[in-house]
VOPAGU-2260 file (C-alpha; in pm, 1 decimal, decimal comma):
REM VOPAGU-2260
SITE   aa  ch    i         X         Y         Z
SITE  GLU   A    0   24859,0   24171,2   30600,3
SITE  LYS   A    1   24594,1   23943,3   30787,4
SITE  THR   A    2   24381,4   23989,1   30478,2
SITE  HIS   A    3   24609,3   23856,5   30254,2
SITE  LEU   A    4   24744,4   23575,7   30471,4
SITE  VAL   A    5   24387,8   23451,2   30500,1
SITE  THR   A    6   24312,7   23467,5   30133,9
SITE  TRP   A    7   24629,2   23252,0   30112,1
SITE  PHE   A    8   24560,8   22984,5   30288,2
SITE  PHE   A    9   24159,4   22959,5   30139,9
SITE  SER   A   10   24356,1   22922,7   29826,2
SITE  PHE   A   11   24600,5   22676,0   29955,3
SITE  VAL   A   12   24309,4   22493,0   30081,5
SITE  ALA   A   13   24111,8   22515,0   29791,2
SITE  VAL   A   14   24423,9   22422,6   29512,1
SITE  SER   A   15   24518,6   22129,7   29759,3
SITE  LYS   A   16   24133,5   21980,3   29797,1
SITE  LEU   A   17   24109,4   22037,2   29449,6
SITE  LYS   A   18   24398,8   21861,4   29345,0
SITE  ARG   A   19   24242,6   21491,0   29505,1
SITE  ILE   A   20   23945,3   21602,5   29308,6
SITE  CYS   A   21   24106,7   21651,0   28973,8
SITE  VAL   A   22   24213,0   21315,5   28959,5
SITE  ALA   A   23   23879,0   21183,2   29014,6
SITE  VAL   A   24   23730,6   21431,4   28771,4
SITE  LYS   A   25   23872,3   21381,5   28425,1
SITE  GLU   A   26   23644,5   21436,7   28121,5
SITE  SER   A   27   23572,3   21181,9   27863,8
SITE  ASP   A   28   23506,5   21240,8   27521,6
SITE  ASP   A   29   23137,8   21215,6   27578,8
SITE  GLU   A   30   23142,6   21421,5   27877,3
SITE  ASP   A   31   22869,5   21637,2   27934,1
SITE  THR   A   32   23014,4   22051,4   28019,2
SITE  ALA   A   33   22751,6   22159,4   28238,0
SITE  LYS   A   34   22819,2   21845,7   28503,7
SITE  LEU   A   35   23139,0   21858,2   28424,7
SITE  LEU   A   36   23198,2   22224,8   28529,2
SITE  ALA   A   37   22913,4   22219,7   28798,9
SITE  GLU   A   38   23170,0   21911,0   28947,3
SITE  ILE   A   39   23453,6   22135,7   28926,1
SITE  ILE   A   40   23274,1   22392,1   29087,8
SITE  GLU   A   41   23121,9   22177,3   29373,1
SITE  GLY   A   42   23478,0   22076,2   29465,1
SITE  MET   A   43   23632,7   22444,0   29497,3
SITE  THR   A   44   23336,8   22584,7   29700,5
SITE  GLY   A   45   23132,7   22303,7   29838,1
SITE  ILE   A   46   22812,6   22426,2   29624,1
SITE  GLU   A   47   22654,4   22245,9   29428,7
SITE  SER   A   48   22573,5   22493,7   29144,7
SITE  LEU   A   49   22262,7   22533,4   28823,0
SITE  LEU   A   50   22293,7   22691,6   28525,8
SITE  ASP   A   51   22164,1   23011,9   28634,1
SITE  TYR   A   52   22394,2   23087,2   28905,1
SITE  THR   A   53   22616,5   23412,6   28894,4
SITE  MET   A   54   23001,7   23352,3   28991,8
SITE  GLU   A   55   22926,2   23512,4   29330,5
SITE  GLU   A   56   22612,6   23327,2   29411,1
SITE  CYS   A   57   22856,1   22990,5   29338,0
SITE  GLY   A   58   23139,0   23134,3   29542,4
SITE  LEU   A   59   23389,2   23233,3   29268,2
SITE  GLY   A   60   23405,1   23626,6   29323,5
SITE  SER   A   61   23756,9   23710,9   29132,9
SITE  VAL   A   62   23982,6   23511,3   29382,1
SITE  GLY   A   63   23849,4   23226,1   29246,3
SITE  VAL   A   64   23898,3   23299,4   28898,9
SITE  PRO   A   65   24268,8   23164,6   28850,6
SITE  ILE   A   66   24181,8   22863,4   29006,7
SITE  LEU   A   67   23873,1   22789,0   28819,8
SITE  VAL   A   68   24058,4   22878,6   28467,0
SITE  ASN   A   69   24346,3   22639,1   28587,5
SITE  LEU   A   70   24082,0   22364,0   28632,7
SITE  LEU   A   71   23904,3   22420,3   28332,4
SITE  ASN   A   72   24227,5   22365,8   28120,3
SITE  LYS   A   73   24355,9   22017,0   28316,3
SITE  ASN   A   74   23984,1   21869,8   28328,3
SITE  PHE   A   75   23872,7   21969,2   27999,8
SITE  SER   A   76   24179,5   21894,6   27824,3
SITE  THR   A   77   24275,0   21547,2   27642,2
SITE  LYS   A   78   24564,5   21408,3   27461,1
SITE  GLN   A   79   24412,2   21507,7   27156,9
SITE  ARG   A   80   24268,1   21872,0   27275,6
SITE  ARG   A   81   24511,6   22100,8   27476,6
SITE  LEU   A   82   24270,1   22381,1   27596,4
SITE  ASN   A   83   24388,2   22747,4   27681,9
SITE  ILE   A   84   24102,7   22890,9   27842,8
SITE  THR   A   85   24200,3   23251,4   28014,8
SITE  ALA   A   86   24078,7   23482,4   28285,4
SITE  SER   A   87   23981,7   23687,5   28000,8
SITE  ASP   A   88   23780,2   23401,5   27844,6
SITE  LEU   A   89   23564,2   23413,4   28154,2
SITE  VAL   A   90   23540,9   23798,1   28210,7
SITE  GLU   A   91   23193,2   23810,3   28033,9
SITE  ALA   A   92   23036,5   23516,0   28192,0
SITE  LYS   A   93   22756,8   23602,2   28449,5
SITE  THR   A   94   22626,2   23243,5   28507,9
SITE  VAL   A   95   22750,0   22891,0   28515,1
SITE  GLY   A   96   22519,9   22884,5   28202,2
SITE  ASP   A   97   22759,4   23169,0   28053,0
SITE  MET   A   98   23094,6   22949,2   28129,6
SITE  VAL   A   99   22944,9   22638,2   27997,8
SITE  GLU   A  100   22894,8   22822,8   27659,2
SITE  VAL   A  101   23267,8   22979,1   27652,0
SITE  VAL   A  102   23439,3   22657,9   27734,3
SITE  ASP   A  103   23205,6   22442,2   27479,9
SITE  ALA   A  104   23346,5   22769,6   27244,7
SITE  VAL   A  105   23707,5   22716,0   27342,4
SITE  LYS   A  106   23668,5   22336,0   27309,8
SITE  ALA   A  107   23562,7   22387,6   26932,8
SITE  ARG   A  108   23819,7   22619,3   26875,0
SITE  ALA   A  109   24068,3   22400,5   26960,8
SITE  ASP   A  110   23906,5   22080,8   26740,6
SITE  ASP   A  111   23920,3   22334,3   26452,9
SITE  GLN   A  112   24313,0   22397,6   26502,8
SITE  GLY   A  113   24383,6   22070,1   26597,5
SITE  VAL   A  114   24523,5   22194,4   26919,3
């Protein structure tokens, strides 16, 4: 029970902090995916990530993935393009660079579909 309470607390604190960050970190059309993803990760974990960092090195274990998915969809969607990145999209991503590729692929798919 203590573990669940601690997990809930840190998730609550992270989400509260990230809500404030989301307002400041919105993607413009020419925004670099890697740069924005690094800002999102740093906002979540306090760790400045590099493209070759693993999810664990960034502080993004399995607990952080649902929050990350929500932030990716919120920050990479635009009025013209709504993204629907899922946790399963990130399963194969081992590094931040892999996550950049996933986000870019979902962005391209959404642009092609006019979503």
